[in-house]
C-alpha positions in Angstrom: -1.6 -17.1 -22.3 -4.6 -18.3 -20.5 -8.2 -17.9 -21.6 -9.8 -14.3 -21.2 -12.6 -14.3 -18.9 -15.5 -12.0 -18.6 -13.8 -8.7 -17.5 -16.9 -7.4 -15.4 -16.1 -10.1 -12.9 -12.3 -10.3 -13.0 -9.8 -8.4 -10.8 -6.0 -7.4 -11.4 -3.1 -7.1 -9.1 0.1 -5.7 -10.0 3.0 -6.1 -7.7 6.0 -3.7 -8.3 8.5 -5.7 -6.5 12.0 -5.0 -5.8 13.2 -7.9 -8.2 10.3 -8.8 -10.4 7.2 -7.1 -11.6 4.0 -9.3 -11.4 0.4 -9.0 -13.1 -2.2 -11.5 -11.7 -5.8 -11.6 -13.2 -8.3 -13.6 -11.1 -12.0 -13.9 -10.3 -13.2 -15.1 -6.7 -16.8 -16.5 -7.6 -18.4 -17.5 -4.2 -15.0 -17.0 -2.4 -13.1 -19.7 -4.6 -9.9 -18.2 -6.3 -9.6 -18.6 -9.8 -6.7 -17.5 -11.9 -7.2 -16.2 -15.2 -3.7 -15.1 -16.3 -0.3 -14.4 -14.7 2.5 -12.5 -16.1 6.0 -11.8 -14.4 9.0 -10.3 -15.5 12.3 -9.8 -13.8 13.1 -6.0 -13.6 15.6 -5.7 -10.7 14.2 -2.5 -9.9 15.9 -2.6 -6.3 19.3 -3.2 -8.0 18.8 0.3 -9.6 19.1 2.2 -6.4 22.3 4.2 -6.3 24.3 5.1 -3.5 22.3 8.3 -3.1 19.0 6.2 -2.8 17.9 7.4 -6.3 16.7 5.1 -9.1 18.8 5.1 -12.0 17.4 6.0 -15.3 18.4 2.4 -16.6 16.2 0.7 -13.8 13.4 3.2 -14.4 13.2 2.4 -18.0 13.3 -1.4 -17.3 10.1 -0.7 -15.2 8.3 1.5 -17.5 8.8 -1.1 -20.4 7.3 -3.7 -18.3 4.3 -1.6 -17.3 3.6 -0.9 -20.8 3.3 -4.5 -21.5 1.0 -4.9 -18.4 -1.1 -2.0 -19.7 -1.6 -3.8 -23.0 -2.9 -6.9 -20.9 -5.1 -4.7 -19.0 -7.1 -3.2 -21.9 -10.7 -3.1 -21.1 -10.4 -3.1 -17.3 -12.0 -0.3 -15.4 -10.1 1.5 -12.4 -12.2 -0.1 -9.8 -11.0 -3.6 -11.0 -7.3 -3.0 -10.7 -5.0 -2.3 -7.8 -1.2 -1.8 -8.4 1.1 -1.9 -5.2 4.8 -1.0 -4.9 7.0 -2.1 -2.2 10.4 -1.6 -0.4 12.4 -0.3 -3.4 9.9 2.6 -3.8 9.6 3.1 -0.1 13.3 3.8 -0.1 13.7 5.5 -3.3 14.3 9.4 -2.9 13.0 10.2 -6.4 10.1 7.8 -6.1 7.4 10.6 -6.9 8.8 11.3 -10.3 9.0 7.5 -10.9 5.5 7.0 -10.0 4.2 9.9 -12.4 6.0 8.3 -15.4 4.8 4.6 -14.1 1.4 5.6 -13.7 1.4 7.0 -17.1 2.9 3.9 -18.5 0.5 1.6 -16.7 -2.7 3.6 -17.0 -3.7 3.1 -13.5 -2.8 4.7 -10.0 0.2 2.8 -8.2 0.1 2.9 -4.4 3.2 2.6 -2.3 2.3 0.3 0.7 4.0 0.2 4.1 6.0 -2.8 5.1 3.3 -4.0 7.6 0.6 -3.5 5.1 2.7 -5.7 2.6 3.0 -8.3 5.4 -0.9 -8.2 5.9 -1.7 -8.6 2.3 0.8 -11.5 2.0 -1.0 -13.4 4.8 -4.2 -12.7 3.2 -2.9 -14.4 -0.1 -1.6 -17.4 1.6 -4.7 -17.7 3.9 -6.9 -17.5 0.7 -4.8 -20.1 -1.5 -4.3 -22.5 1.4 -6.9 -22.4 4.1 -5.8 -23.9 7.5 -6.5 -23.4 11.0 -2.9 -24.2 12.0 -0.8 -21.5 13.7 1.4 -20.4 10.9 4.5 -18.5 10.4 4.6 -17.2 7.0 7.9 -15.7 5.5 8.3 -13.9 2.3 11.8 -12.8 1.2 11.6 -10.1 -1.2 14.3 -8.2 -3.2 14.9 -5.6 -0.5 12.7 -6.6 2.5 11.7 -9.8 4.4 8.1 -9.9 5.8 7.2 -12.2 8.9 3.6 -12.9 9.6 2.1 -14.8 12.5 -1.4 -15.9 12.1 -4.2 -18.5 12.3 -7.0 -19.1 10.0 -7.5 -16.1 7.8 -6.3 -13.6 10.8 -2.9 -12.3 10.8 -1.9 -11.6 14.5 1.6 -10.2 14.1 2.9 -8.9 11.0 6.3 -7.1 10.5 8.8 -6.2 7.7 12.5 -6.1 7.9 14.8 -4.1 5.7 17.0 -7.1 4.3 16.1 -9.0 1.0 17.9 -11.1 -1.7 18.6 -8.4 -4.1 20.2 -6.1 -1.5 22.1 -8.7 0.3 23.5 -10.4 -3.0 24.6 -6.9 -4.2 26.3 -6.1 -0.9 28.2 -9.4 -0.4 28.1 -11.0 -3.7 28.3 -8.2 -6.3 31.5 -9.2 -7.7 30.2 -12.8 -8.5 32.6 -14.4 -6.0 30.9 -17.1 -3.9 33.1 -17.7 -0.9 32.4 -19.2 2.6 33.6 -15.9 3.9 31.0 -13.9 1.9 28.2 -16.3 3.1 29.2 -16.1 6.7 29.2 -12.0 6.3 26.0 -12.2 4.7 24.3 -14.2 7.4 25.7 -12.1 10.0 24.3 -9.1 8.3 20.9 -10.8 7.9 21.1 -12.0 11.7 21.5 -8.4 12.8 18.7 -7.1 11.0 16.2 -10.0 11.9 17.4 -10.3 15.4 14.6 -8.0 16.8 12.0 -10.6 15.5 13.1 -13.5 17.6 10.7 -12.7 20.5 7.5 -11.7 18.5 8.1 -14.6 16.3 9.5 -17.1 19.0 9.1 -20.9 17.8 6.5 -21.7 20.7 4.0 -19.2 18.8 3.6 -21.3 15.6 3.2 -24.9 14.6 4.1 -24.8 11.0 6.4 -22.5 8.9 5.6 -21.7 5.3 7.7 -19.7 2.8 6.0 -17.5 0.0 6.8 -15.9 -3.1 10.1 -16.3 -5.2 13.0 -17.0 -3.1 11.3 -19.8 -1.1 9.7 -21.2 -4.2 13.2 -21.1 -6.1 15.1 -22.9 -3.3 12.3 -25.4 -2.8 12.1 -26.3 -6.6 15.9 -26.7 -6.8 15.9 -28.9 -3.8 13.2 -31.0 -5.1 14.8 -31.2 -8.6 18.3 -32.4 -7.1 16.4 -35.1 -5.0 17.6 -33.5 -1.7 13.9 -32.9 -0.4 10.4 -33.4 -1.4 10.0 -29.6 -1.7 10.7 -28.7 2.0 13.2 -26.4 2.7 15.5 -27.8 5.7 18.7 -26.8 7.4 20.5 -29.7 5.7 19.2 -28.7 2.2 20.2 -25.0 2.8 23.7 -26.3 3.6 23.9 -28.2 0.6 22.8 -25.2 -1.5 25.4 -22.9 0.0 28.1 -25.9 -0.2 27.2 -26.2 -4.1 27.6 -22.3 -4.5 30.9 -22.3 -3.0 32.2 -25.3 -4.9 31.1 -23.4 -7.9 33.2 -20.2 -6.8 31.4 -17.9 -8.8 27.9 -17.0 -10.3 29.0 -17.7 -13.9 29.7 -21.3 -13.1 26.8 -22.0 -10.9 24.6 -24.6 -12.1 21.7 -26.1 -10.0 18.8 -28.3 -11.1 15.4 -26.4 -11.5 17.1 -23.0 -10.9 16.1 -20.5 -13.6 18.7 -18.3 -14.9 17.3 -15.1 -13.8 17.4 -16.4 -10.2 21.3 -16.8 -10.2 22.2 -13.3 -9.3 19.9 -13.1 -6.2 20.2 -16.8 -5.0 23.1 -16.2 -2.8 21.6 -13.3 -0.7 18.4 -15.5 -0.5 20.1 -18.6 0.6 21.9 -16.3 3.3 18.4 -15.0 4.6 16.8 -18.4 4.8 19.6 -20.3 6.5 19.7 -17.3 9.0 15.9 -17.8 9.6 16.2 -21.7 9.9 18.9 -21.2 12.4 17.6 -18.5 14.5 14.0 -19.4 14.6 14.5 -23.2 14.9 12.9 -23.9 11.5 13.2 -27.8 10.9 11.0 -27.4 7.6 9.9 -24.3 5.5 7.0 -25.5 3.3 6.4 -23.5 0.2 3.2 -21.7 0.3 0.9 -21.1 -2.7 -0.3 -17.6 -2.0 1.8 -14.4 -2.1 1.2 -10.7 -2.2 -0.6 -10.4 -5.5 -3.2 -12.9 -4.3 -3.5 -10.8 -1.2 -4.2 -7.8 -3.2 -6.9 -9.5 -5.2 -8.5 -10.7 -2.1 -8.3 -7.2 -0.5 -9.8 -5.5 -3.6 -12.6 -8.1 -3.7 -13.5 -7.4 -0.2 -13.6 -3.5 -0.8 -15.7 -4.2 -3.7 -18.0 -6.4 -1.7 -18.1 -3.7 1.2 -19.2 -1.0 -1.3 -22.1 -3.5 -2.5 -23.2 -3.8 1.1 -22.2 -7.5 0.8 -20.1 -6.9 3.9 -20.3 -4.3 6.6 -17.0 -2.7 5.7 -13.4 -3.2 4.4 -10.6 -3.2 6.4 -9.9 0.7 6.3 -13.3 1.6 8.1 -12.1 -0.8 10.9 -8.7 1.0 10.9 -10.4 4.5 11.1 -12.7 3.3 13.8 -9.4 2.0 15.8 -7.7 5.2 15.3 -10.6 7.2 16.5 -10.5 5.1 19.7 -6.8 5.1 20.1 -6.5 9.0 19.8 -10.0 9.7 21.8 -11.5 11.5 18.8 -14.7 13.2 19.7 -16.7 11.1 17.4 -19.7 13.2 17.5 -18.1 16.3 16.1 -16.4 14.1 13.3 -19.7 12.6 12.3 -21.0 16.2 12.1 -18.4 17.6 10.0 -18.4 14.3 7.8 -22.3 14.8 7.4 -22.0 18.4 6.0 -18.5 17.8 4.0 -20.2 14.9 2.0 -23.5 16.7 1.5 -21.5 19.7 0.1 -19.3 17.2 -1.9 -22.1 15.1 -3.3 -23.6 18.4 -4.6 -20.6 19.2 -6.9 -19.7 15.4 -7.4 -21.3 15.4 -10.9 -19.2 18.3 -12.1 -16.0 16.7 -11.1 -17.0 13.2 -13.1 -14.9 14.1 -16.2 -11.9 14.9 -14.2 -8.8 12.7 -14.9 -6.9 13.4 -11.7 -9.4 12.0 -9.3 -8.8 8.6 -7.6 -10.9 5.9 -9.0 -14.4 5.3 -8.4 -15.9 6.3 -5.0 -12.4 6.5 -3.4 -12.5 10.4 -3.8 -15.7 10.4 -1.4 -14.4 8.0 0.8 -11.0 9.8 1.4 -13.0 12.8 2.2 -15.1 11.0 4.8 -12.1 9.3 6.4 -10.3 12.6 6.5 -13.4 14.0 8.4 -13.4 11.1 10.8 -9.8 11.8 11.7 -9.3 15.4 11.2 -8.9 15.9 15.1 -6.9 13.1 16.0 -3.9 15.8 16.5 -5.7 17.1 19.6 -4.2 14.4 21.7 -0.8 15.8 21.0 -1.7 19.6 21.2 -4.5 21.9 20.7 -2.1 24.5 19.1 -1.9 23.6 15.3 -3.6 20.3 16.0 -4.4 20.1 12.2 -0.5 19.7 11.6 -0.3 17.1 14.1 -3.3 15.3 12.6 -1.6 15.6 9.2 1.8 14.0 10.3 0.1 11.1 12.3 -2.2 10.3 9.4 0.9 10.3 7.0 3.0 7.9 9.6 0.7 5.6 11.7 0.2 2.1 10.7 -3.3 1.8 9.3 -4.0 -1.6 8.0 -5.7 -1.6 4.6 -4.5 1.9 3.6 -1.4 2.4 1.3 1.2 5.0 2.2 0.1 6.9 -0.9 -3.6 7.1 0.4 -2.6 7.9 3.9 -0.5 11.0 2.6 -3.5 12.2 0.5 -6.0 12.0 3.5 -3.1 13.6 5.5 -3.0 16.5 3.2 -6.7 16.8 3.4 -6.3 17.1 7.1 -3.6 19.6 6.9 -5.8 21.8 4.7 -8.9 22.0 7.0 -7.7 25.3 8.5 -5.4 28.1 7.9 -4.0 29.6 4.7 -3.7 27.4 1.6 -0.1 27.8 0.5 1.0 24.9 2.6 -0.9 22.5 0.2 -0.9 24.6 -2.9 0.9 22.0 -5.2 -1.7 19.5 -4.4 -4.5 21.9 -5.1 -3.6 21.7 -8.9 -5.7 18.4 -8.6 -9.1 19.8 -9.1 -10.8 16.9 -7.3 -8.4 17.3 -4.2 -9.3 21.3 -4.2 -13.0 20.5 -4.1 -12.4 18.1 -1.2 -10.6 20.6 0.7 -13.2 23.3 0.1 -15.9 21.1 1.3 -14.0 19.9 4.2 -13.1 23.5 5.5 -16.6 24.7 4.8 -17.9 21.9 7.0 -15.5 22.7 9.8 -16.5 26.3 9.7 -20.4 25.3 10.1 -19.7 22.9 12.8 -17.2 25.1 14.6 -19.6 25.5 17.7 -19.5 21.8 18.2 -23.3 21.6 18.5 -26.0 19.9 16.5 -26.1 21.4 12.8 -28.5 21.1 9.8 -26.3 19.4 7.4 -28.5 20.8 4.5 -28.4 24.5 5.5 -25.6 25.2 3.1 -25.9 24.4 -0.6 -23.0 24.4 -3.0 -22.8 24.5 -6.7 -19.8 24.0 -9.1 -19.1 25.7 -12.2 -15.6 25.3 -13.6 -13.6 26.7 -10.7 -16.4 28.7 -9.3 -18.0 27.7 -6.1 -21.4 29.3 -5.3 -22.5 28.9 -1.6 -26.0 29.2 -1.0 -28.0 29.7 2.3 -31.1 31.7 3.5 -31.3 35.2 4.8 -32.8 33.7 7.8 -30.0 31.3 8.4 -27.5 34.0 8.0 -29.3 36.0 10.3 -29.3 33.6 13.1 -25.8 32.6 12.6 -23.8 35.8 12.4 -20.4 34.2 13.7 -20.6 31.6 11.3 -21.3 34.0 8.3 -18.2 35.9 9.4 -16.2 32.8 9.2 -17.6 32.1 5.8 -16.7 35.6 4.5 -13.1 35.0 5.9 -13.0 31.7 4.0 -14.0 33.4 0.7 -11.1 35.9 1.2 -8.8 33.0 1.6 -9.7 31.4 -1.6 -9.6 34.7 -3.5 -6.0 35.1 -2.4 -5.0 31.6 -3.6 -6.7 32.0 -7.1 -7.1 28.2 -7.2 -11.0 28.4 -6.6 -13.3 31.3 -6.4 -15.9 30.9 -3.5 -18.9 33.2 -3.9 -21.4 33.9 -1.1 -24.9 35.2 -1.6 -25.5 38.9 -0.7 -26.8 39.5 2.9 
């Protein structure tokens, strides 16, 4: 284990991959990446998905045991210093929410499920940090159950996509019995080609100058080719053919012996080779260079950028840019969005001290920022229909590509937007989270106050929290001059009274 650095400047990334779980501790002083520690365990979570798309208890236990060991290494870290992300297996697993509850308890930090495109963006961020270059690059990351392709130049990813084929899933499907035959490799390559065929145009060879392979599969194959003296570490079509020939000659995984190949890679090597050979053939890749960066470094870089944005060292993180782009794309009335946000945040800031002790709130200032983003985007559904626009808004927010956001965070923001109007039964389970309940109340009160879509005094309403009791304050003069708003506020108090989740009290007028 490497030295323990000052935790105050250290960041941690946990990558819950389909084959391996990884923990990276690092610092980025003055933009230079410095690794502090790195832990990796082969968990094979992806191999634990049964035919019904459910994680088996055996796979769950392997994952939880690993996360408990990671938790011990993370002792002393604050929530704002740690980000844990989960990829394809938990995107697929039907029982992922149940697993995440247990996994977060074991790790001691929130775990976010990220989309395939967000995974690809973060992979490129890691490669760009660890290997700066102005070349036009194709970055390939073959994971356990997905393969990410990214085109980029410098630090900017231009096209990023994720495809549902990986070394674990392909190895289980075509080499699950351990037999390594020419027919099995041919069938695996056809299956990989079918999944990757739609990538032929957006990632055509004319669009890049150098190809790089990130993460485990590319690193393992590059290592064994170098150890065998076949290449200097470059992955070439000839080198891949040699690897496949060695596998076929062995005939079975139990007899497979390749120089430099770690035992835990044996079971997933055939699928990885099939994908690599398919990519080399279809995309005319003469040489794939192993890359230094990967998802975990990209998570560290992204987390560092978020922290710098909050400290105003930079104008904003990727999520702020994504929100602005969504407002533009869906023609949001930004004036109304800003009014609602101003009122909601003023109300939330008043009750925030009372929420400081809640254990269910997202880390740090994320609770407040999620409320702000929800207010900024609460009307995007108007582009679909004015009727039930809050439902359309919530659906879009849960499913739209929004770089920087995890799927988990998008769903939380979508739930907030869904709750902006109407009854509360539709989000009743989420309201058990006290911080979420106060976010909802502040957003609904703000929407009521701004319902006339004109200029408002954000300080006209005051809110105090005592337990689950919310006391709303306003002057008699304000109430007399805003009878329609007062009527809507009284209706809102009735809604909360029926739910029994929070009690909204209004002054007598």
